[in-house]
PDB file of N, CA, C and O in Angstrom, chain B, residues numbered from 101:
ATOM      1  N   UNK B 101      15.267  35.638 -64.643  1.00  0.00           N
ATOM      2  CA  UNK B 101      15.400  37.347 -64.553  1.00  0.00           C
ATOM      3  C   UNK B 101      16.628  37.741 -65.416  1.00  0.00           C
ATOM      4  O   UNK B 101      16.516  38.716 -66.158  1.00  0.00           O
ATOM      5  N   UNK B 102      17.703  37.099 -65.371  1.00  0.00           N
ATOM      6  CA  UNK B 102      18.721  37.369 -66.442  1.00  0.00           C
ATOM      7  C   UNK B 102      18.803  37.374 -67.732  1.00  0.00           C
ATOM      8  O   UNK B 102      19.747  37.912 -68.311  1.00  0.00           O
ATOM      9  N   UNK B 103      17.869  36.803 -68.321  1.00  0.00           N
ATOM     10  CA  UNK B 103      17.494  36.778 -69.543  1.00  0.00           C
ATOM     11  C   UNK B 103      16.806  37.959 -69.689  1.00  0.00           C
ATOM     12  O   UNK B 103      17.354  38.830 -70.365  1.00  0.00           O
ATOM     13  N   UNK B 104      15.766  38.176 -69.224  1.00  0.00           N
ATOM     14  CA  UNK B 104      14.972  39.381 -69.457  1.00  0.00           C
ATOM     15  C   UNK B 104      15.887  40.880 -69.338  1.00  0.00           C
ATOM     16  O   UNK B 104      15.841  41.738 -70.219  1.00  0.00           O
ATOM     17  N   UNK B 105      16.641  40.994 -68.192  1.00  0.00           N
ATOM     18  CA  UNK B 105      17.342  42.027 -68.309  1.00  0.00           C
ATOM     19  C   UNK B 105      18.419  42.251 -69.269  1.00  0.00           C
ATOM     20  O   UNK B 105      18.803  43.378 -69.584  1.00  0.00           O
ATOM     21  N   UNK B 106      18.938  41.075 -69.765  1.00  0.00           N
ATOM     22  CA  UNK B 106      19.809  40.992 -71.101  1.00  0.00           C
ATOM     23  C   UNK B 106      18.995  41.364 -72.164  1.00  0.00           C
ATOM     24  O   UNK B 106      19.445  42.198 -72.950  1.00  0.00           O
ATOM     25  N   UNK B 107      17.890  40.910 -72.341  1.00  0.00           N
ATOM     26  CA  UNK B 107      17.011  41.530 -73.571  1.00  0.00           C
ATOM     27  C   UNK B 107      16.718  42.810 -73.351  1.00  0.00           C
ATOM     28  O   UNK B 107      16.862  43.556 -74.319  1.00  0.00           O
ATOM     29  N   UNK B 108      16.324  43.302 -72.293  1.00  0.00           N
ATOM     30  CA  UNK B 108      16.105  44.647 -71.990  1.00  0.00           C
ATOM     31  C   UNK B 108      17.061  45.351 -72.676  1.00  0.00           C
ATOM     32  O   UNK B 108      16.827  46.109 -73.617  1.00  0.00           O
ATOM     33  N   UNK B 109      18.359  45.055 -72.115  1.00  0.00           N
ATOM     34  CA  UNK B 109      19.745  45.788 -72.732  1.00  0.00           C
ATOM     35  C   UNK B 109      19.851  45.879 -74.056  1.00  0.00           C
ATOM     36  O   UNK B 109      20.283  46.915 -74.563  1.00  0.00           O
ATOM     37  N   UNK B 110      19.399  44.598 -74.958  1.00  0.00           N
ATOM     38  CA  UNK B 110      19.399  44.472 -76.089  1.00  0.00           C
ATOM     39  C   UNK B 110      18.664  45.671 -76.838  1.00  0.00           C
ATOM     40  O   UNK B 110      19.190  46.456 -77.627  1.00  0.00           O
ATOM     41  N   UNK B 111      17.307  45.645 -76.416  1.00  0.00           N
ATOM     42  CA  UNK B 111      16.430  46.633 -77.048  1.00  0.00           C
ATOM     43  C   UNK B 111      16.701  47.648 -76.862  1.00  0.00           C
ATOM     44  O   UNK B 111      16.340  48.416 -77.754  1.00  0.00           O
ATOM     45  N   UNK B 112      17.393  48.232 -75.774  1.00  0.00           N
ATOM     46  CA  UNK B 112      17.879  49.776 -75.649  1.00  0.00           C
ATOM     47  C   UNK B 112      18.966  50.338 -76.579  1.00  0.00           C
ATOM     48  O   UNK B 112      19.265  51.525 -76.710  1.00  0.00           O
ATOM     49  N   UNK B 113      19.452  49.381 -77.140  1.00  0.00           N
ATOM     50  CA  UNK B 113      20.376  49.660 -78.300  1.00  0.00           C
ATOM     51  C   UNK B 113      19.504  50.297 -79.397  1.00  0.00           C
ATOM     52  O   UNK B 113      19.794  51.319 -80.019  1.00  0.00           O
ATOM     53  N   UNK B 114      18.407  49.556 -79.546  1.00  0.00           N
ATOM     54  CA  UNK B 114      17.710  50.345 -80.573  1.00  0.00           C
ATOM     55  C   UNK B 114      16.906  51.554 -80.116  1.00  0.00           C
ATOM     56  O   UNK B 114      16.804  52.559 -80.820  1.00  0.00           O
ATOM     57  N   UNK B 115      16.343  51.432 -78.933  1.00  0.00           N
ATOM     58  CA  UNK B 115      15.345  52.567 -78.276  1.00  0.00           C
ATOM     59  C   UNK B 115      16.126  52.810 -77.201  1.00  0.00           C
ATOM     60  O   UNK B 115      16.226  51.878 -76.404  1.00  0.00           O
ATOM     61  N   UNK B 116      16.789  53.954 -76.929  1.00  0.00           N
ATOM     62  CA  UNK B 116      17.648  54.346 -75.599  1.00  0.00           C
ATOM     63  C   UNK B 116      16.324  55.161 -74.748  1.00  0.00           C
ATOM     64  O   UNK B 116      15.300  55.694 -75.176  1.00  0.00           O
ATOM     65  N   UNK B 117      16.863  54.982 -73.371  1.00  0.00           N
ATOM     66  CA  UNK B 117      16.152  55.483 -72.403  1.00  0.00           C
ATOM     67  C   UNK B 117      15.440  57.049 -72.617  1.00  0.00           C
ATOM     68  O   UNK B 117      14.300  57.297 -72.222  1.00  0.00           O
ATOM     69  N   UNK B 118      16.174  57.883 -73.195  1.00  0.00           N
ATOM     70  CA  UNK B 118      15.595  59.171 -73.320  1.00  0.00           C
ATOM     71  C   UNK B 118      14.841  59.427 -74.777  1.00  0.00           C
ATOM     72  O   UNK B 118      14.611  60.554 -75.216  1.00  0.00           O
ATOM     73  N   UNK B 119      14.543  58.357 -75.358  1.00  0.00           N
ATOM     74  CA  UNK B 119      13.971  58.240 -76.621  1.00  0.00           C
ATOM     75  C   UNK B 119      12.109  58.334 -76.071  1.00  0.00           C
ATOM     76  O   UNK B 119      11.501  57.732 -75.186  1.00  0.00           O
ATOM     77  N   UNK B 120      11.733  59.234 -76.942  1.00  0.00           N
ATOM     78  CA  UNK B 120      10.165  59.319 -76.609  1.00  0.00           C
ATOM     79  C   UNK B 120       9.543  58.434 -77.604  1.00  0.00           C
ATOM     80  O   UNK B 120       9.447  58.471 -78.830  1.00  0.00           O
ATOM     81  N   UNK B 121       9.000  57.314 -76.330  1.00  0.00           N
ATOM     82  CA  UNK B 121       8.257  56.002 -77.436  1.00  0.00           C
ATOM     83  C   UNK B 121       7.091  56.566 -78.230  1.00  0.00           C
ATOM     84  O   UNK B 121       6.803  55.888 -79.216  1.00  0.00           O
ATOM     85  N   UNK B 122       6.419  57.557 -78.044  1.00  0.00           N
ATOM     86  CA  UNK B 122       5.475  57.859 -79.175  1.00  0.00           C
ATOM     87  C   UNK B 122       5.797  58.289 -80.765  1.00  0.00           C
ATOM     88  O   UNK B 122       4.962  58.293 -81.670  1.00  0.00           O
ATOM     89  N   UNK B 123       7.425  58.705 -80.899  1.00  0.00           N
ATOM     90  CA  UNK B 123       7.941  58.905 -81.885  1.00  0.00           C
ATOM     91  C   UNK B 123       8.586  57.544 -82.579  1.00  0.00           C
ATOM     92  O   UNK B 123       9.260  57.671 -83.601  1.00  0.00           O
ATOM     93  N   UNK B 124       8.400  56.462 -82.094  1.00  0.00           N
ATOM     94  CA  UNK B 124       8.804  55.333 -82.674  1.00  0.00           C
ATOM     95  C   UNK B 124       7.922  54.918 -83.672  1.00  0.00           C
ATOM     96  O   UNK B 124       6.715  54.868 -83.437  1.00  0.00           O
ATOM     97  N   UNK B 125       8.418  54.592 -84.837  1.00  0.00           N
ATOM     98  CA  UNK B 125       7.716  54.204 -86.073  1.00  0.00           C
ATOM     99  C   UNK B 125       7.395  52.711 -85.993  1.00  0.00           C
ATOM    100  O   UNK B 125       8.029  52.127 -85.114  1.00  0.00           O
ATOM    101  N   UNK B 126       6.610  52.014 -86.663  1.00  0.00           N
ATOM    102  CA  UNK B 126       5.987  50.683 -87.123  1.00  0.00           C
ATOM    103  C   UNK B 126       7.520  50.041 -87.553  1.00  0.00           C
ATOM    104  O   UNK B 126       8.077  49.125 -86.949  1.00  0.00           O
ATOM    105  N   UNK B 127       7.976  50.654 -88.578  1.00  0.00           N
ATOM    106  CA  UNK B 127       9.153  50.199 -89.323  1.00  0.00           C
ATOM    107  C   UNK B 127      10.278  50.239 -88.584  1.00  0.00           C
ATOM    108  O   UNK B 127      11.226  49.640 -89.091  1.00  0.00           O
ATOM    109  N   UNK B 128      10.513  50.875 -87.308  1.00  0.00           N
ATOM    110  CA  UNK B 128      11.677  51.009 -86.686  1.00  0.00           C
ATOM    111  C   UNK B 128      11.547  49.733 -85.626  1.00  0.00           C
ATOM    112  O   UNK B 128      12.586  49.211 -85.223  1.00  0.00           O
ATOM    113  N   UNK B 129      10.144  49.200 -85.144  1.00  0.00           N
ATOM    114  CA  UNK B 129       9.897  48.337 -84.053  1.00  0.00           C
ATOM    115  C   UNK B 129      10.071  47.025 -85.150  1.00  0.00           C
ATOM    116  O   UNK B 129      10.547  45.994 -84.674  1.00  0.00           O
ATOM    117  N   UNK B 130       9.763  47.032 -86.354  1.00  0.00           N
ATOM    118  CA  UNK B 130       9.929  45.666 -87.129  1.00  0.00           C
ATOM    119  C   UNK B 130      11.725  45.182 -87.593  1.00  0.00           C
ATOM    120  O   UNK B 130      12.169  44.050 -87.788  1.00  0.00           O
ATOM    121  N   UNK B 131      12.353  46.353 -87.648  1.00  0.00           N
ATOM    122  CA  UNK B 131      13.696  46.360 -87.684  1.00  0.00           C
ATOM    123  C   UNK B 131      14.334  45.861 -86.471  1.00  0.00           C
ATOM    124  O   UNK B 131      15.088  44.889 -86.428  1.00  0.00           O
ATOM    125  N   UNK B 132      13.931  46.692 -85.354  1.00  0.00           N
ATOM    126  CA  UNK B 132      14.523  45.929 -84.121  1.00  0.00           C
ATOM    127  C   UNK B 132      14.091  44.636 -83.687  1.00  0.00           C
ATOM    128  O   UNK B 132      14.771  44.013 -82.872  1.00  0.00           O
ATOM    129  N   UNK B 133      13.222  44.256 -84.066  1.00  0.00           N
ATOM    130  CA  UNK B 133      12.438  43.093 -83.865  1.00  0.00           C
ATOM    131  C   UNK B 133      13.049  41.801 -84.917  1.00  0.00           C
ATOM    132  O   UNK B 133      13.231  40.654 -84.507  1.00  0.00           O
ATOM    133  N   UNK B 134      13.207  42.068 -85.760  1.00  0.00           N
ATOM    134  CA  UNK B 134      13.985  41.253 -86.872  1.00  0.00           C
ATOM    135  C   UNK B 134      15.432  40.916 -86.672  1.00  0.00           C
ATOM    136  O   UNK B 134      15.824  39.754 -86.774  1.00  0.00           O
ATOM    137  N   UNK B 135      16.284  41.982 -86.369  1.00  0.00           N
ATOM    138  CA  UNK B 135      17.448  41.841 -85.794  1.00  0.00           C
ATOM    139  C   UNK B 135      17.760  41.122 -84.451  1.00  0.00           C
ATOM    140  O   UNK B 135      18.615  40.239 -84.381  1.00  0.00           O
ATOM    141  N   UNK B 136      16.925  41.601 -83.241  1.00  0.00           N
ATOM    142  CA  UNK B 136      16.785  40.560 -82.041  1.00  0.00           C
ATOM    143  C   UNK B 136      16.140  39.231 -82.380  1.00  0.00           C
ATOM    144  O   UNK B 136      16.575  38.291 -81.714  1.00  0.00           O
ATOM    145  N   UNK B 137      15.311  38.978 -83.162  1.00  0.00           N
ATOM    146  CA  UNK B 137      14.835  37.773 -83.436  1.00  0.00           C
ATOM    147  C   UNK B 137      16.193  36.620 -84.004  1.00  0.00           C
ATOM    148  O   UNK B 137      16.496  35.495 -83.605  1.00  0.00           O
ATOM    149  N   UNK B 138      16.715  37.399 -84.963  1.00  0.00           N
ATOM    150  CA  UNK B 138      17.948  36.589 -85.707  1.00  0.00           C
ATOM    151  C   UNK B 138      19.362  36.768 -84.963  1.00  0.00           C
ATOM    152  O   UNK B 138      20.393  36.467 -85.566  1.00  0.00           O
ATOM    153  N   UNK B 139      19.401  37.239 -83.706  1.00  0.00           N
ATOM    154  CA  UNK B 139      20.675  37.247 -83.121  1.00  0.00           C
ATOM    155  C   UNK B 139      20.943  36.056 -82.213  1.00  0.00           C
ATOM    156  O   UNK B 139      20.125  35.930 -81.302  1.00  0.00           O
ATOM    157  N   UNK B 140      21.839  35.232 -82.269  1.00  0.00           N
ATOM    158  CA  UNK B 140      22.331  34.068 -81.867  1.00  0.00           C
ATOM    159  C   UNK B 140      22.391  34.273 -79.939  1.00  0.00           C
ATOM    160  O   UNK B 140      22.715  35.302 -79.346  1.00  0.00           O
ATOM    161  N   UNK B 141      22.052  33.209 -79.440  1.00  0.00           N
ATOM    162  CA  UNK B 141      21.655  33.488 -77.771  1.00  0.00           C
ATOM    163  C   UNK B 141      22.443  32.310 -77.142  1.00  0.00           C
ATOM    164  O   UNK B 141      22.201  31.115 -77.309  1.00  0.00           O
ATOM    165  N   UNK B 142      23.268  32.767 -76.512  1.00  0.00           N
ATOM    166  CA  UNK B 142      24.326  31.593 -75.774  1.00  0.00           C
ATOM    167  C   UNK B 142      23.407  30.870 -74.944  1.00  0.00           C
ATOM    168  O   UNK B 142      23.728  29.687 -74.837  1.00  0.00           O
ATOM    169  N   UNK B 143      22.238  31.234 -74.244  1.00  0.00           N
ATOM    170  CA  UNK B 143      21.390  30.706 -73.470  1.00  0.00           C
ATOM    171  C   UNK B 143      20.427  29.409 -74.686  1.00  0.00           C
ATOM    172  O   UNK B 143      19.866  28.346 -74.422  1.00  0.00           O
ATOM    173  N   UNK B 144      20.583  30.023 -75.765  1.00  0.00           N
ATOM    174  CA  UNK B 144      19.732  29.117 -76.614  1.00  0.00           C
ATOM    175  C   UNK B 144      20.803  27.999 -77.479  1.00  0.00           C
ATOM    176  O   UNK B 144      20.386  27.448 -78.498  1.00  0.00           O
ATOM    177  N   UNK B 145      22.041  27.767 -77.019  1.00  0.00           N
ATOM    178  CA  UNK B 145      22.811  27.006 -77.711  1.00  0.00           C
ATOM    179  C   UNK B 145      23.422  27.737 -78.975  1.00  0.00           C
ATOM    180  O   UNK B 145      23.768  27.153 -80.002  1.00  0.00           O
ATOM    181  N   UNK B 146      23.497  28.974 -78.771  1.00  0.00           N
ATOM    182  CA  UNK B 146      23.992  29.948 -80.167  1.00  0.00           C
ATOM    183  C   UNK B 146      22.935  29.589 -81.021  1.00  0.00           C
ATOM    184  O   UNK B 146      23.295  29.673 -82.195  1.00  0.00           O
ATOM    185  N   UNK B 147      21.626  29.176 -80.872  1.00  0.00           N
ATOM    186  CA  UNK B 147      20.987  29.253 -81.870  1.00  0.00           C
ATOM    187  C   UNK B 147      20.039  31.063 -81.769  1.00  0.00           C
ATOM    188  O   UNK B 147      20.125  31.763 -80.759  1.00  0.00           O
ATOM    189  N   UNK B 148      19.201  31.493 -83.060  1.00  0.00           N
ATOM    190  CA  UNK B 148      18.463  32.320 -82.775  1.00  0.00           C
ATOM    191  C   UNK B 148      17.252  31.862 -82.059  1.00  0.00           C
ATOM    192  O   UNK B 148      16.882  30.694 -81.943  1.00  0.00           O
ATOM    193  N   UNK B 149      16.570  33.129 -81.504  1.00  0.00           N
ATOM    194  CA  UNK B 149      15.443  32.762 -81.286  1.00  0.00           C
ATOM    195  C   UNK B 149      14.166  32.121 -82.222  1.00  0.00           C
ATOM    196  O   UNK B 149      13.278  31.332 -81.899  1.00  0.00           O
ATOM    197  N   UNK B 150      14.466  32.824 -83.569  1.00  0.00           N
ATOM    198  CA  UNK B 150      13.640  32.115 -84.598  1.00  0.00           C
ATOM    199  C   UNK B 150      13.873  30.782 -84.959  1.00  0.00           C
ATOM    200  O   UNK B 150      12.958  30.059 -85.355  1.00  0.00           O
ATOM    201  N   UNK B 151      15.334  30.310 -84.823  1.00  0.00           N
ATOM    202  CA  UNK B 151      15.292  29.185 -85.218  1.00  0.00           C
ATOM    203  C   UNK B 151      14.644  27.970 -84.061  1.00  0.00           C
ATOM    204  O   UNK B 151      14.287  26.824 -84.336  1.00  0.00           O
ATOM    205  N   UNK B 152      14.634  28.576 -82.858  1.00  0.00           N
ATOM    206  CA  UNK B 152      14.291  27.548 -81.793  1.00  0.00           C
ATOM    207  C   UNK B 152      13.109  27.737 -81.894  1.00  0.00           C
ATOM    208  O   UNK B 152      12.461  26.732 -81.601  1.00  0.00           O
ATOM    209  N   UNK B 153      12.354  28.833 -82.265  1.00  0.00           N
ATOM    210  CA  UNK B 153      10.620  28.916 -82.154  1.00  0.00           C
ATOM    211  C   UNK B 153      10.223  28.025 -83.407  1.00  0.00           C
ATOM    212  O   UNK B 153       9.421  27.118 -83.184  1.00  0.00           O
ATOM    213  N   UNK B 154      10.682  28.182 -84.657  1.00  0.00           N
ATOM    214  CA  UNK B 154      10.078  27.626 -85.672  1.00  0.00           C
ATOM    215  C   UNK B 154      10.573  26.098 -85.653  1.00  0.00           C
ATOM    216  O   UNK B 154       9.885  25.228 -86.187  1.00  0.00           O
ATOM    217  N   UNK B 155      11.715  25.819 -85.057  1.00  0.00           N
ATOM    218  CA  UNK B 155      11.927  24.169 -84.631  1.00  0.00           C
ATOM    219  C   UNK B 155      11.128  23.525 -83.886  1.00  0.00           C
ATOM    220  O   UNK B 155      10.952  22.336 -84.155  1.00  0.00           O
ATOM    221  N   UNK B 156      10.483  24.069 -82.847  1.00  0.00           N
ATOM    222  CA  UNK B 156       9.408  23.644 -81.984  1.00  0.00           C
ATOM    223  C   UNK B 156       8.211  23.650 -82.624  1.00  0.00           C
ATOM    224  O   UNK B 156       7.335  22.799 -82.470  1.00  0.00           O
ATOM    225  N   UNK B 157       8.153  24.693 -83.415  1.00  0.00           N
ATOM    226  CA  UNK B 157       6.288  24.804 -84.054  1.00  0.00           C
ATOM    227  C   UNK B 157       6.537  23.907 -84.963  1.00  0.00           C
ATOM    228  O   UNK B 157       5.453  23.363 -85.174  1.00  0.00           O
ATOM    229  N   UNK B 158       7.426  23.381 -85.703  1.00  0.00           N
ATOM    230  CA  UNK B 158       7.407  22.527 -86.661  1.00  0.00           C
ATOM    231  C   UNK B 158       7.264  20.842 -86.135  1.00  0.00           C
ATOM    232  O   UNK B 158       6.717  19.945 -86.776  1.00  0.00           O
ATOM    233  N   UNK B 159       7.846  20.736 -84.946  1.00  0.00           N
ATOM    234  CA  UNK B 159       8.091  19.597 -84.107  1.00  0.00           C
ATOM    235  C   UNK B 159       6.469  19.672 -83.808  1.00  0.00           C
ATOM    236  O   UNK B 159       5.947  18.615 -84.163  1.00  0.00           O
ATOM    237  N   UNK B 160       5.850  20.281 -83.453  1.00  0.00           N
ATOM    238  CA  UNK B 160       4.151  20.330 -82.664  1.00  0.00           C
ATOM    239  C   UNK B 160       3.345  19.798 -84.121  1.00  0.00           C
ATOM    240  O   UNK B 160       2.238  19.259 -84.140  1.00  0.00           O
ATOM    241  N   UNK B 161       4.009  20.030 -85.045  1.00  0.00           N
ATOM    242  CA  UNK B 161       2.977  19.965 -86.235  1.00  0.00           C
ATOM    243  C   UNK B 161       2.953  18.579 -86.891  1.00  0.00           C
ATOM    244  O   UNK B 161       2.143  18.124 -87.699  1.00  0.00           O
ATOM    245  N   UNK B 162       4.077  18.004 -86.327  1.00  0.00           N
ATOM    246  CA  UNK B 162       4.289  16.379 -87.277  1.00  0.00           C
ATOM    247  C   UNK B 162       3.550  15.577 -86.328  1.00  0.00           C
ATOM    248  O   UNK B 162       3.403  14.370 -86.521  1.00  0.00           O
TER     249      UNK B 162
END
């Protein structure tokens, strides 16, 4: 639960609670997603989510 709440807080940096979600563009979503997926996380041993995902994906292919 803690990781989920932390991630929600990170998302709120880009999209505050008072923001009307119908006004958010795909470009804004892509920007936030790129920034968040390349942000090191303590829970992941200071790796980024992208590093962990692609490392595991490559391991499954071998």
